[in-house]
Structures are given as structure tokens and as C-alpha cells.
PyMOL Python script that loads the backbone (N, CA, C, O; Angstrom):
from pymol import cmd

cmd.read_pdbstr("""\
ATOM      1  N   UNK A   1     -29.250   7.479 -18.571  1.00  0.00           N
ATOM      2  CA  UNK A   1     -28.415   6.541 -17.843  1.00  0.00           C
ATOM      3  C   UNK A   1     -28.125   7.116 -16.462  1.00  0.00           C
ATOM      4  O   UNK A   1     -27.897   8.316 -16.316  1.00  0.00           O
ATOM      5  N   UNK A   2     -28.134   6.275 -15.477  1.00  0.00           N
ATOM      6  CA  UNK A   2     -27.911   6.688 -14.094  1.00  0.00           C
ATOM      7  C   UNK A   2     -26.432   6.627 -13.759  1.00  0.00           C
ATOM      8  O   UNK A   2     -25.794   5.593 -13.959  1.00  0.00           O
ATOM      9  N   UNK A   3     -25.873   7.731 -13.248  1.00  0.00           N
ATOM     10  CA  UNK A   3     -24.448   7.799 -12.915  1.00  0.00           C
ATOM     11  C   UNK A   3     -24.172   7.478 -11.454  1.00  0.00           C
ATOM     12  O   UNK A   3     -23.072   7.732 -10.963  1.00  0.00           O
ATOM     13  N   UNK A   4     -25.136   6.935 -10.768  1.00  0.00           N
ATOM     14  CA  UNK A   4     -24.989   6.645  -9.345  1.00  0.00           C
ATOM     15  C   UNK A   4     -24.060   5.456  -9.130  1.00  0.00           C
ATOM     16  O   UNK A   4     -24.120   4.462  -9.855  1.00  0.00           O
ATOM     17  N   UNK A   5     -23.204   5.576  -8.124  1.00  0.00           N
ATOM     18  CA  UNK A   5     -22.280   4.491  -7.792  1.00  0.00           C
ATOM     19  C   UNK A   5     -23.030   3.428  -6.991  1.00  0.00           C
ATOM     20  O   UNK A   5     -23.727   3.743  -6.026  1.00  0.00           O
ATOM     21  N   UNK A   6     -22.883   2.187  -7.393  1.00  0.00           N
ATOM     22  CA  UNK A   6     -23.524   1.083  -6.700  1.00  0.00           C
ATOM     23  C   UNK A   6     -22.509   0.481  -5.739  1.00  0.00           C
ATOM     24  O   UNK A   6     -21.431   0.051  -6.150  1.00  0.00           O
ATOM     25  N   UNK A   7     -22.856   0.454  -4.474  1.00  0.00           N
ATOM     26  CA  UNK A   7     -21.964  -0.102  -3.460  1.00  0.00           C
ATOM     27  C   UNK A   7     -22.322  -1.563  -3.228  1.00  0.00           C
ATOM     28  O   UNK A   7     -23.481  -1.902  -2.988  1.00  0.00           O
ATOM     29  N   UNK A   8     -21.314  -2.419  -3.303  1.00  0.00           N
ATOM     30  CA  UNK A   8     -21.560  -3.849  -3.110  1.00  0.00           C
ATOM     31  C   UNK A   8     -21.736  -4.179  -1.637  1.00  0.00           C
ATOM     32  O   UNK A   8     -22.565  -5.014  -1.277  1.00  0.00           O
ATOM     33  N   UNK A   9     -20.957  -3.525  -0.788  1.00  0.00           N
ATOM     34  CA  UNK A   9     -21.055  -3.817   0.629  1.00  0.00           C
ATOM     35  C   UNK A   9     -20.853  -2.532   1.421  1.00  0.00           C
ATOM     36  O   UNK A   9     -19.746  -2.000   1.497  1.00  0.00           O
ATOM     37  N   UNK A  10     -21.923  -2.051   1.998  1.00  0.00           N
ATOM     38  CA  UNK A  10     -21.867  -0.818   2.783  1.00  0.00           C
ATOM     39  C   UNK A  10     -20.966  -1.000   4.013  1.00  0.00           C
ATOM     40  O   UNK A  10     -20.220  -0.093   4.383  1.00  0.00           O
ATOM     41  N   UNK A  11     -21.041  -2.170   4.634  1.00  0.00           N
ATOM     42  CA  UNK A  11     -20.218  -2.431   5.821  1.00  0.00           C
ATOM     43  C   UNK A  11     -18.731  -2.391   5.504  1.00  0.00           C
ATOM     44  O   UNK A  11     -17.950  -1.851   6.288  1.00  0.00           O
ATOM     45  N   UNK A  12     -18.330  -2.946   4.381  1.00  0.00           N
ATOM     46  CA  UNK A  12     -16.918  -2.934   4.008  1.00  0.00           C
ATOM     47  C   UNK A  12     -16.435  -1.510   3.779  1.00  0.00           C
ATOM     48  O   UNK A  12     -15.313  -1.168   4.152  1.00  0.00           O
ATOM     49  N   UNK A  13     -17.267  -0.684   3.173  1.00  0.00           N
ATOM     50  CA  UNK A  13     -16.904   0.703   2.931  1.00  0.00           C
ATOM     51  C   UNK A  13     -16.728   1.462   4.249  1.00  0.00           C
ATOM     52  O   UNK A  13     -15.817   2.280   4.380  1.00  0.00           O
ATOM     53  N   UNK A  14     -17.592   1.192   5.213  1.00  0.00           N
ATOM     54  CA  UNK A  14     -17.493   1.850   6.521  1.00  0.00           C
ATOM     55  C   UNK A  14     -16.244   1.377   7.260  1.00  0.00           C
ATOM     56  O   UNK A  14     -15.556   2.188   7.880  1.00  0.00           O
ATOM     57  N   UNK A  15     -15.945   0.102   7.207  1.00  0.00           N
ATOM     58  CA  UNK A  15     -14.745  -0.423   7.867  1.00  0.00           C
ATOM     59  C   UNK A  15     -13.488   0.185   7.257  1.00  0.00           C
ATOM     60  O   UNK A  15     -12.564   0.559   7.979  1.00  0.00           O
ATOM     61  N   UNK A  16     -13.449   0.284   5.937  1.00  0.00           N
ATOM     62  CA  UNK A  16     -12.309   0.917   5.270  1.00  0.00           C
ATOM     63  C   UNK A  16     -12.191   2.377   5.719  1.00  0.00           C
ATOM     64  O   UNK A  16     -11.087   2.863   5.966  1.00  0.00           O
ATOM     65  N   UNK A  17     -13.310   3.065   5.822  1.00  0.00           N
ATOM     66  CA  UNK A  17     -13.295   4.460   6.275  1.00  0.00           C
ATOM     67  C   UNK A  17     -12.764   4.604   7.688  1.00  0.00           C
ATOM     68  O   UNK A  17     -12.006   5.530   7.975  1.00  0.00           O
ATOM     69  N   UNK A  18     -13.152   3.702   8.569  1.00  0.00           N
ATOM     70  CA  UNK A  18     -12.649   3.751   9.945  1.00  0.00           C
ATOM     71  C   UNK A  18     -11.154   3.466  10.002  1.00  0.00           C
ATOM     72  O   UNK A  18     -10.433   4.108  10.765  1.00  0.00           O
ATOM     73  N   UNK A  19     -10.681   2.518   9.208  1.00  0.00           N
ATOM     74  CA  UNK A  19      -9.251   2.222   9.185  1.00  0.00           C
ATOM     75  C   UNK A  19      -8.455   3.399   8.622  1.00  0.00           C
ATOM     76  O   UNK A  19      -7.381   3.723   9.130  1.00  0.00           O
ATOM     77  N   UNK A  20      -8.972   4.030   7.587  1.00  0.00           N
ATOM     78  CA  UNK A  20      -8.302   5.209   7.024  1.00  0.00           C
ATOM     79  C   UNK A  20      -8.236   6.316   8.066  1.00  0.00           C
ATOM     80  O   UNK A  20      -7.216   6.992   8.198  1.00  0.00           O
ATOM     81  N   UNK A  21      -9.326   6.501   8.804  1.00  0.00           N
ATOM     82  CA  UNK A  21      -9.364   7.540   9.826  1.00  0.00           C
ATOM     83  C   UNK A  21      -8.354   7.275  10.931  1.00  0.00           C
ATOM     84  O   UNK A  21      -7.740   8.215  11.436  1.00  0.00           O
ATOM     85  N   UNK A  22      -8.168   6.018  11.320  1.00  0.00           N
ATOM     86  CA  UNK A  22      -7.204   5.699  12.368  1.00  0.00           C
ATOM     87  C   UNK A  22      -5.766   5.922  11.910  1.00  0.00           C
ATOM     88  O   UNK A  22      -4.925   6.369  12.690  1.00  0.00           O
ATOM     89  N   UNK A  23      -5.486   5.613  10.652  1.00  0.00           N
ATOM     90  CA  UNK A  23      -4.124   5.725  10.149  1.00  0.00           C
ATOM     91  C   UNK A  23      -3.756   7.178   9.843  1.00  0.00           C
ATOM     92  O   UNK A  23      -2.677   7.636  10.220  1.00  0.00           O
ATOM     93  N   UNK A  24      -4.627   7.890   9.177  1.00  0.00           N
ATOM     94  CA  UNK A  24      -4.342   9.265   8.768  1.00  0.00           C
ATOM     95  C   UNK A  24      -5.599  10.105   8.984  1.00  0.00           C
ATOM     96  O   UNK A  24      -6.372  10.306   8.047  1.00  0.00           O
ATOM     97  N   UNK A  25      -5.813  10.598  10.204  1.00  0.00           N
ATOM     98  CA  UNK A  25      -7.098  11.211  10.530  1.00  0.00           C
ATOM     99  C   UNK A  25      -7.385  12.516   9.802  1.00  0.00           C
ATOM    100  O   UNK A  25      -8.521  12.745   9.387  1.00  0.00           O
ATOM    101  N   UNK A  26      -6.400  13.367   9.639  1.00  0.00           N
ATOM    102  CA  UNK A  26      -6.716  14.678   9.092  1.00  0.00           C
ATOM    103  C   UNK A  26      -7.027  14.639   7.607  1.00  0.00           C
ATOM    104  O   UNK A  26      -8.162  14.906   7.212  1.00  0.00           O
ATOM    105  N   UNK A  27      -6.073  14.321   6.798  1.00  0.00           N
ATOM    106  CA  UNK A  27      -6.276  14.433   5.362  1.00  0.00           C
ATOM    107  C   UNK A  27      -7.161  13.312   4.805  1.00  0.00           C
ATOM    108  O   UNK A  27      -8.216  13.579   4.230  1.00  0.00           O
ATOM    109  N   UNK A  28      -6.735  12.083   4.974  1.00  0.00           N
ATOM    110  CA  UNK A  28      -7.482  10.969   4.379  1.00  0.00           C
ATOM    111  C   UNK A  28      -8.843  10.791   5.042  1.00  0.00           C
ATOM    112  O   UNK A  28      -9.835  10.536   4.360  1.00  0.00           O
ATOM    113  N   UNK A  29      -8.897  10.923   6.354  1.00  0.00           N
ATOM    114  CA  UNK A  29     -10.172  10.782   7.055  1.00  0.00           C
ATOM    115  C   UNK A  29     -11.172  11.841   6.648  1.00  0.00           C
ATOM    116  O   UNK A  29     -12.352  11.543   6.463  1.00  0.00           O
ATOM    117  N   UNK A  30     -10.715  13.074   6.506  1.00  0.00           N
ATOM    118  CA  UNK A  30     -11.615  14.150   6.090  1.00  0.00           C
ATOM    119  C   UNK A  30     -12.075  13.970   4.652  1.00  0.00           C
ATOM    120  O   UNK A  30     -13.253  14.164   4.352  1.00  0.00           O
ATOM    121  N   UNK A  31     -11.175  13.607   3.771  1.00  0.00           N
ATOM    122  CA  UNK A  31     -11.552  13.410   2.365  1.00  0.00           C
ATOM    123  C   UNK A  31     -12.561  12.271   2.238  1.00  0.00           C
ATOM    124  O   UNK A  31     -13.555  12.395   1.523  1.00  0.00           O
ATOM    125  N   UNK A  32     -12.308  11.171   2.927  1.00  0.00           N
ATOM    126  CA  UNK A  32     -13.219  10.027   2.836  1.00  0.00           C
ATOM    127  C   UNK A  32     -14.571  10.348   3.446  1.00  0.00           C
ATOM    128  O   UNK A  32     -15.603   9.955   2.903  1.00  0.00           O
ATOM    129  N   UNK A  33     -14.579  11.059   4.569  1.00  0.00           N
ATOM    130  CA  UNK A  33     -15.862  11.412   5.184  1.00  0.00           C
ATOM    131  C   UNK A  33     -16.641  12.387   4.303  1.00  0.00           C
ATOM    132  O   UNK A  33     -17.868  12.306   4.242  1.00  0.00           O
ATOM    133  N   UNK A  34     -15.965  13.294   3.628  1.00  0.00           N
ATOM    134  CA  UNK A  34     -16.658  14.197   2.709  1.00  0.00           C
ATOM    135  C   UNK A  34     -17.249  13.425   1.529  1.00  0.00           C
ATOM    136  O   UNK A  34     -18.328  13.764   1.041  1.00  0.00           O
ATOM    137  N   UNK A  35     -16.553  12.402   1.077  1.00  0.00           N
ATOM    138  CA  UNK A  35     -17.106  11.552   0.023  1.00  0.00           C
ATOM    139  C   UNK A  35     -18.381  10.857   0.509  1.00  0.00           C
ATOM    140  O   UNK A  35     -19.381  10.817  -0.209  1.00  0.00           O
ATOM    141  N   UNK A  36     -18.344  10.315   1.720  1.00  0.00           N
ATOM    142  CA  UNK A  36     -19.524   9.637   2.254  1.00  0.00           C
ATOM    143  C   UNK A  36     -20.676  10.616   2.447  1.00  0.00           C
ATOM    144  O   UNK A  36     -21.834  10.257   2.232  1.00  0.00           O
ATOM    145  N   UNK A  37     -20.374  11.839   2.848  1.00  0.00           N
ATOM    146  CA  UNK A  37     -21.432  12.834   3.022  1.00  0.00           C
ATOM    147  C   UNK A  37     -22.077  13.212   1.692  1.00  0.00           C
ATOM    148  O   UNK A  37     -23.225  13.657   1.670  1.00  0.00           O
ATOM    149  N   UNK A  38     -21.369  13.043   0.600  1.00  0.00           N
ATOM    150  CA  UNK A  38     -21.940  13.375  -0.708  1.00  0.00           C
ATOM    151  C   UNK A  38     -22.899  12.302  -1.213  1.00  0.00           C
ATOM    152  O   UNK A  38     -23.692  12.558  -2.118  1.00  0.00           O
ATOM    153  N   UNK A  39     -22.833  11.110  -0.640  1.00  0.00           N
ATOM    154  CA  UNK A  39     -23.744  10.028  -1.017  1.00  0.00           C
ATOM    155  C   UNK A  39     -24.981  10.080  -0.111  1.00  0.00           C
ATOM    156  O   UNK A  39     -24.845  10.009   1.111  1.00  0.00           O
ATOM    157  N   UNK A  40     -26.174  10.202  -0.681  1.00  0.00           N
ATOM    158  CA  UNK A  40     -27.392  10.353   0.142  1.00  0.00           C
ATOM    159  C   UNK A  40     -27.628   9.216   1.137  1.00  0.00           C
ATOM    160  O   UNK A  40     -28.080   9.466   2.254  1.00  0.00           O
ATOM    161  N   UNK A  41     -27.336   7.990   0.757  1.00  0.00           N
ATOM    162  CA  UNK A  41     -27.619   6.873   1.662  1.00  0.00           C
ATOM    163  C   UNK A  41     -26.514   6.638   2.690  1.00  0.00           C
ATOM    164  O   UNK A  41     -26.647   5.758   3.541  1.00  0.00           O
ATOM    165  N   UNK A  42     -25.428   7.406   2.627  1.00  0.00           N
ATOM    166  CA  UNK A  42     -24.305   7.219   3.564  1.00  0.00           C
ATOM    167  C   UNK A  42     -24.020   8.461   4.409  1.00  0.00           C
ATOM    168  O   UNK A  42     -22.929   8.587   4.965  1.00  0.00           O
ATOM    169  N   UNK A  43     -24.979   9.375   4.512  1.00  0.00           N
ATOM    170  CA  UNK A  43     -24.745  10.613   5.258  1.00  0.00           C
ATOM    171  C   UNK A  43     -24.492  10.349   6.743  1.00  0.00           C
ATOM    172  O   UNK A  43     -23.629  10.990   7.343  1.00  0.00           O
ATOM    173  N   UNK A  44     -25.222   9.428   7.332  1.00  0.00           N
ATOM    174  CA  UNK A  44     -25.054   9.115   8.760  1.00  0.00           C
ATOM    175  C   UNK A  44     -23.636   8.603   9.035  1.00  0.00           C
ATOM    176  O   UNK A  44     -22.991   9.036   9.989  1.00  0.00           O
ATOM    177  N   UNK A  45     -23.165   7.697   8.208  1.00  0.00           N
ATOM    178  CA  UNK A  45     -21.826   7.145   8.378  1.00  0.00           C
ATOM    179  C   UNK A  45     -20.762   8.194   8.081  1.00  0.00           C
ATOM    180  O   UNK A  45     -19.709   8.204   8.719  1.00  0.00           O
ATOM    181  N   UNK A  46     -21.021   9.067   7.131  1.00  0.00           N
ATOM    182  CA  UNK A  46     -20.084  10.150   6.824  1.00  0.00           C
ATOM    183  C   UNK A  46     -19.900  11.087   8.000  1.00  0.00           C
ATOM    184  O   UNK A  46     -18.784  11.519   8.286  1.00  0.00           O
ATOM    185  N   UNK A  47     -20.994  11.403   8.683  1.00  0.00           N
ATOM    186  CA  UNK A  47     -20.905  12.260   9.872  1.00  0.00           C
ATOM    187  C   UNK A  47     -20.103  11.573  10.968  1.00  0.00           C
ATOM    188  O   UNK A  47     -19.283  12.203  11.636  1.00  0.00           O
ATOM    189  N   UNK A  48     -20.346  10.274  11.151  1.00  0.00           N
ATOM    190  CA  UNK A  48     -19.621   9.515  12.174  1.00  0.00           C
ATOM    191  C   UNK A  48     -18.121   9.518  11.897  1.00  0.00           C
ATOM    192  O   UNK A  48     -17.325   9.769  12.801  1.00  0.00           O
ATOM    193  N   UNK A  49     -17.733   9.244  10.665  1.00  0.00           N
ATOM    194  CA  UNK A  49     -16.310   9.204  10.328  1.00  0.00           C
ATOM    195  C   UNK A  49     -15.700  10.598  10.396  1.00  0.00           C
ATOM    196  O   UNK A  49     -14.538  10.737  10.779  1.00  0.00           O
ATOM    197  N   UNK A  50     -16.450  11.628  10.036  1.00  0.00           N
ATOM    198  CA  UNK A  50     -15.951  12.999  10.151  1.00  0.00           C
ATOM    199  C   UNK A  50     -15.663  13.355  11.604  1.00  0.00           C
ATOM    200  O   UNK A  50     -14.613  13.919  11.910  1.00  0.00           O
ATOM    201  N   UNK A  51     -16.584  13.030  12.493  1.00  0.00           N
ATOM    202  CA  UNK A  51     -16.394  13.310  13.922  1.00  0.00           C
ATOM    203  C   UNK A  51     -15.216  12.521  14.472  1.00  0.00           C
ATOM    204  O   UNK A  51     -14.383  13.073  15.192  1.00  0.00           O
ATOM    205  N   UNK A  52     -15.136  11.229  14.140  1.00  0.00           N
ATOM    206  CA  UNK A  52     -14.011  10.416  14.612  1.00  0.00           C
ATOM    207  C   UNK A  52     -12.682  10.925  14.060  1.00  0.00           C
ATOM    208  O   UNK A  52     -11.670  10.906  14.761  1.00  0.00           O
ATOM    209  N   UNK A  53     -12.681  11.368  12.836  1.00  0.00           N
ATOM    210  CA  UNK A  53     -11.467  11.889  12.214  1.00  0.00           C
ATOM    211  C   UNK A  53     -10.983  13.138  12.950  1.00  0.00           C
ATOM    212  O   UNK A  53      -9.796  13.270  13.247  1.00  0.00           O
ATOM    213  N   UNK A  54     -11.900  14.042  13.238  1.00  0.00           N
ATOM    214  CA  UNK A  54     -11.517  15.270  13.948  1.00  0.00           C
ATOM    215  C   UNK A  54     -11.069  14.983  15.378  1.00  0.00           C
ATOM    216  O   UNK A  54     -10.084  15.551  15.849  1.00  0.00           O
ATOM    217  N   UNK A  55     -11.794  14.097  16.070  1.00  0.00           N
ATOM    218  CA  UNK A  55     -11.411  13.755  17.448  1.00  0.00           C
ATOM    219  C   UNK A  55     -10.054  13.051  17.497  1.00  0.00           C
ATOM    220  O   UNK A  55      -9.186  13.427  18.284  1.00  0.00           O
ATOM    221  N   UNK A  56      -9.872  12.032  16.657  1.00  0.00           N
ATOM    222  CA  UNK A  56      -8.615  11.288  16.655  1.00  0.00           C
ATOM    223  C   UNK A  56      -7.458  12.174  16.226  1.00  0.00           C
ATOM    224  O   UNK A  56      -6.358  12.060  16.765  1.00  0.00           O
ATOM    225  N   UNK A  57      -7.691  13.051  15.267  1.00  0.00           N
ATOM    226  CA  UNK A  57      -6.649  13.986  14.841  1.00  0.00           C
ATOM    227  C   UNK A  57      -6.246  14.925  15.961  1.00  0.00           C
ATOM    228  O   UNK A  57      -5.059  15.187  16.156  1.00  0.00           O
ATOM    229  N   UNK A  58      -7.224  15.436  16.699  1.00  0.00           N
ATOM    230  CA  UNK A  58      -6.923  16.307  17.835  1.00  0.00           C
ATOM    231  C   UNK A  58      -6.178  15.585  18.940  1.00  0.00           C
ATOM    232  O   UNK A  58      -5.228  16.119  19.513  1.00  0.00           O
ATOM    233  N   UNK A  59      -6.612  14.376  19.237  1.00  0.00           N
ATOM    234  CA  UNK A  59      -5.939  13.583  20.276  1.00  0.00           C
ATOM    235  C   UNK A  59      -4.509  13.268  19.869  1.00  0.00           C
ATOM    236  O   UNK A  59      -3.593  13.383  20.683  1.00  0.00           O
ATOM    237  N   UNK A  60      -4.310  12.873  18.623  1.00  0.00           N
ATOM    238  CA  UNK A  60      -2.947  12.547  18.190  1.00  0.00           C
ATOM    239  C   UNK A  60      -2.059  13.794  18.185  1.00  0.00           C
ATOM    240  O   UNK A  60      -0.876  13.705  18.511  1.00  0.00           O
ATOM    241  N   UNK A  61      -2.604  14.936  17.826  1.00  0.00           N
ATOM    242  CA  UNK A  61      -1.830  16.183  17.863  1.00  0.00           C
ATOM    243  C   UNK A  61      -1.407  16.521  19.290  1.00  0.00           C
ATOM    244  O   UNK A  61      -0.261  16.901  19.529  1.00  0.00           O
ATOM    245  N   UNK A  62      -2.327  16.383  20.227  1.00  0.00           N
ATOM    246  CA  UNK A  62      -2.011  16.658  21.640  1.00  0.00           C
ATOM    247  C   UNK A  62      -0.965  15.676  22.151  1.00  0.00           C
ATOM    248  O   UNK A  62      -0.032  16.079  22.846  1.00  0.00           O
ATOM    249  N   UNK A  63      -1.104  14.394  21.818  1.00  0.00           N
ATOM    250  CA  UNK A  63      -0.131  13.400  22.270  1.00  0.00           C
ATOM    251  C   UNK A  63       1.251  13.662  21.690  1.00  0.00           C
ATOM    252  O   UNK A  63       2.252  13.514  22.392  1.00  0.00           O
ATOM    253  N   UNK A  64       1.323  14.043  20.439  1.00  0.00           N
ATOM    254  CA  UNK A  64       2.621  14.334  19.826  1.00  0.00           C
ATOM    255  C   UNK A  64       3.271  15.527  20.502  1.00  0.00           C
ATOM    256  O   UNK A  64       4.477  15.517  20.749  1.00  0.00           O
ATOM    257  N   UNK A  65       2.496  16.543  20.802  1.00  0.00           N
ATOM    258  CA  UNK A  65       3.063  17.724  21.469  1.00  0.00           C
ATOM    259  C   UNK A  65       3.537  17.402  22.875  1.00  0.00           C
ATOM    260  O   UNK A  65       4.582  17.892  23.302  1.00  0.00           O
ATOM    261  N   UNK A  66       2.778  16.579  23.606  1.00  0.00           N
ATOM    262  CA  UNK A  66       3.169  16.248  24.981  1.00  0.00           C
ATOM    263  C   UNK A  66       4.331  15.276  25.043  1.00  0.00           C
ATOM    264  O   UNK A  66       5.134  15.333  25.974  1.00  0.00           O
ATOM    265  N   UNK A  67       4.433  14.392  24.076  1.00  0.00           N
ATOM    266  CA  UNK A  67       5.483  13.367  24.105  1.00  0.00           C
ATOM    267  C   UNK A  67       6.759  13.793  23.405  1.00  0.00           C
ATOM    268  O   UNK A  67       7.774  13.102  23.494  1.00  0.00           O
ATOM    269  N   UNK A  68       6.723  14.915  22.712  1.00  0.00           N
ATOM    270  CA  UNK A  68       7.933  15.350  22.012  1.00  0.00           C
ATOM    271  C   UNK A  68       8.933  15.921  23.029  1.00  0.00           C
ATOM    272  O   UNK A  68       8.554  16.562  24.009  1.00  0.00           O
ATOM    273  N   UNK A  69      10.170  15.677  22.773  1.00  0.00           N
ATOM    274  CA  UNK A  69      11.216  16.158  23.651  1.00  0.00           C
ATOM    275  C   UNK A  69      11.816  17.429  23.086  1.00  0.00           C
ATOM    276  O   UNK A  69      11.969  17.571  21.873  1.00  0.00           O
ATOM    277  N   UNK A  70      12.154  18.347  23.966  1.00  0.00           N
ATOM    278  CA  UNK A  70      12.797  19.584  23.532  1.00  0.00           C
ATOM    279  C   UNK A  70      14.308  19.358  23.483  1.00  0.00           C
ATOM    280  O   UNK A  70      14.962  19.241  24.519  1.00  0.00           O
ATOM    281  N   UNK A  71      14.841  19.301  22.291  1.00  0.00           N
ATOM    282  CA  UNK A  71      16.266  19.065  22.127  1.00  0.00           C
ATOM    283  C   UNK A  71      16.999  20.364  22.003  1.00  0.00           C
ATOM    284  O   UNK A  71      18.221  20.372  21.857  1.00  0.00           O
TER     285      UNK A  71
END
""", "prot")
cmd.dss("prot")
cmd.show_as("cartoon", "prot")
cmd.util.cbc("prot")
cmd.orient("prot")
């Protein structure tokens, strides 16, 4: 028996991954991108979401540091 997961819609999975990355880039974005990298037919999209997750996480970290007020 084959234990491979059958994806009904690759586009929907990618859109969900991008939304997860925008909302929570570090933890959820990294976990989801690692899941996509483990699937042979989704490696390209996994790399894209991993890169976006790291970039967006870095940008949000920099913005939080610059916009925070010293009380």
C-alpha cells in the first residue's frame, strides 16, 4: 500500500503556505516550508516559501526594533 499523500489542489496548498508565512513567518512558515520540502513534487514551492519566510521574518524583526519606543 502506498503511504503517499494525495494533494487535491497544489495551488490551494501554496496559497495557504504563503498566508501562513505572512501571518507567522518564523515558526509556522518554517514548519510548513519544511513539510513542502519533504514532498518530492513540491520542493520548488517549499524553497520559495522558506526564502519568503526568512525574508519576511527578518524584515518584521527589523521593523519591530525600529518602531519600538524606549520607555
